[in-house]
C-alpha positions in Angstrom: -80.4 112.0 -92.8 -80.5 110.9 -89.2 -81.9 113.2 -86.6 -79.8 114.1 -83.7 -81.2 113.8 -80.2 -81.2 116.9 -77.9 -80.5 114.7 -75.0 -77.2 115.2 -73.1 -75.7 112.5 -70.9 -75.7 114.6 -67.9 -79.4 115.6 -68.0 -81.2 113.2 -65.8 -84.7 114.1 -67.2 -83.7 113.1 -70.7 -81.0 110.4 -70.1 -81.7 106.9 -71.2 -81.8 105.3 -67.8 -85.1 107.1 -66.5 -86.7 106.7 -69.9 -86.1 102.9 -69.8 -87.4 102.7 -66.2 -90.4 104.7 -67.1 -91.3 103.1 -70.4 -94.0 101.1 -68.9 -95.8 104.1 -67.9 -95.9 105.1 -71.6 -97.0 101.7 -72.9 -100.8 102.4 -72.8 -100.6 106.2 -73.6 -102.0 107.3 -76.9 -99.8 109.3 -79.4 -101.3 112.6 -78.1 -100.5 111.8 -74.5 -96.9 110.9 -75.3 -96.6 114.2 -77.1 -98.0 116.1 -74.1 -95.6 114.1 -71.8 -92.7 114.9 -73.9 -93.6 118.7 -74.1 -94.0 118.8 -70.3 -90.6 117.1 -69.8 -91.9 114.9 -66.8 -89.3 113.7 -64.4 -89.0 110.1 -63.4 -90.2 111.1 -59.8 -93.2 112.8 -61.3 -94.0 109.7 -63.3 -93.9 107.5 -60.1 -96.1 109.9 -58.1 -98.3 110.3 -61.1 -98.8 106.5 -61.5 -99.4 106.1 -57.8 -102.0 108.8 -57.9 -103.9 107.1 -61.0 -104.3 103.8 -59.2 -107.3 103.7 -57.1 -107.6 101.4 -54.2 -110.1 98.6 -54.6 -112.9 98.5 -52.1 -112.8 95.3 -50.1 -115.0 92.7 -51.5 -117.5 91.4 -49.0 -117.9 88.1 -50.9 -114.1 87.5 -51.2 -114.1 84.5 -48.6 -116.9 83.0 -50.6 -115.1 83.5 -53.8 -111.9 82.0 -52.3 -113.8 78.9 -51.3 -115.4 78.5 -54.7 -112.0 78.7 -56.3 -110.6 76.1 -53.7 -113.4 73.8 -54.6 -113.0 74.2 -58.4 -109.3 73.6 -57.9 -109.7 70.1 -56.5 -112.8 69.1 -58.6 -110.7 67.2 -61.1 -109.0 65.1 -58.2 -112.5 64.5 -56.6 -114.0 63.3 -59.9 -111.1 61.0 -60.6 -111.2 59.6 -57.0 -114.9 59.0 -57.2 -114.2 56.7 -60.2 -111.5 54.8 -58.3 -113.8 51.9 -57.2 -115.3 51.3 -60.6 -117.5 52.8 -63.3 -120.2 55.3 -62.4 -122.7 57.3 -64.5 -122.9 61.1 -64.3 -125.6 61.2 -61.6 -123.8 58.7 -59.5 -120.6 60.7 -59.6 -122.6 63.9 -58.6 -124.1 61.9 -55.5 -120.6 60.4 -54.6 -119.1 63.9 -54.7 -121.9 65.3 -52.5 -122.0 62.4 -49.9 -118.1 61.7 -49.6 -116.8 65.2 -49.9 -119.6 67.8 -49.4 -118.9 69.0 -52.9 -122.3 70.1 -54.4 -121.6 70.4 -58.1 -123.9 70.9 -61.0 -124.2 68.7 -64.1 -123.1 71.5 -66.2 -119.8 71.5 -64.3 -119.2 67.7 -64.2 -120.0 66.8 -67.7 -117.6 69.2 -69.4 -114.8 68.1 -66.9 -115.6 64.4 -67.6 -115.2 65.1 -71.3 -111.9 66.8 -70.8 -110.7 63.9 -68.7 -111.8 61.5 -71.4 -109.8 63.6 -74.1 -106.8 63.4 -71.8 -107.0 59.7 -71.7 -107.6 59.7 -68.0 -111.2 58.4 -68.2 -113.2 56.3 -70.6 -116.9 56.0 -71.2 -119.4 53.6 -72.5 -123.3 53.6 -73.0 -125.1 50.9 -71.1 -128.7 50.0 -71.2 -130.4 50.4 -67.8 -133.4 49.0 -66.2 -135.0 52.5 -66.0 -135.5 52.4 -69.8 -132.8 54.8 -71.1 -129.2 54.1 -71.7 -126.7 55.7 -69.3 -123.2 56.7 -70.0 -120.8 55.3 -67.5 -117.3 56.6 -66.9 -114.3 54.7 -65.6 -110.7 55.4 -65.0 -108.1 54.2 -67.7 -104.7 53.0 -66.4 -103.3 56.4 -67.1 -106.2 57.9 -65.1 -105.5 55.5 -62.2 -101.8 56.6 -62.3 -102.7 60.2 -62.4 -105.2 60.1 -59.5 -102.5 58.3 -57.4 -100.0 61.2 -58.1 -102.6 63.8 -57.4 -103.7 62.1 -54.1 -100.0 62.1 -53.0 -99.6 65.8 -54.0 -102.8 66.7 -52.1 -101.8 64.7 -49.1 -98.5 66.5 -48.9 -100.1 69.9 -49.6 -102.9 69.4 -46.9 -100.4 68.2 -44.3 -98.1 71.2 -44.8 -101.2 73.5 -44.7 -102.5 71.8 -41.5 -99.1 72.4 -39.8 -99.1 76.1 -41.0 -102.7 76.7 -39.9 -102.4 74.7 -36.6 -101.7 77.9 -34.4 -104.6 79.7 -35.9 -106.9 76.8 -35.4 -105.7 76.4 -31.8 -106.4 80.0 -31.3 -102.8 80.9 -30.2 
């Protein structure tokens, strides 16, 4: 036998509309908390005030600017690695040196090699082992034709993006 709801259409506390609007507030509540909430017959306005009171403001992060710069550099690392291979094949240490000298990106080997493996798996780079005069073989990386096409696309996107950001930031840089 189906249970009848005690809700009435004119009762704003128990109508479907506030319940649907406030359902997100109940998503993380335990069964016990849900029972308590139902027994207290919380109103929608109380739920809104309650959820505002629960959220605590985050303290400003003193390292936020540094973290932002790190994320910015990580975001363009793939483009930088592909661009460093544009002129021909390089081994890992040469890629690191090129990134440092040409773009001021100081990157660890632990960051570059997994990215090179990913680029290789995507078909954007290829590698080969070559004997060196130093005594041990080196793994050289080069762009594939798909990699050359991709780095051109990325360079175009970067150019458009950087030009638009330069326009947007011009008044700030000029000190207006």
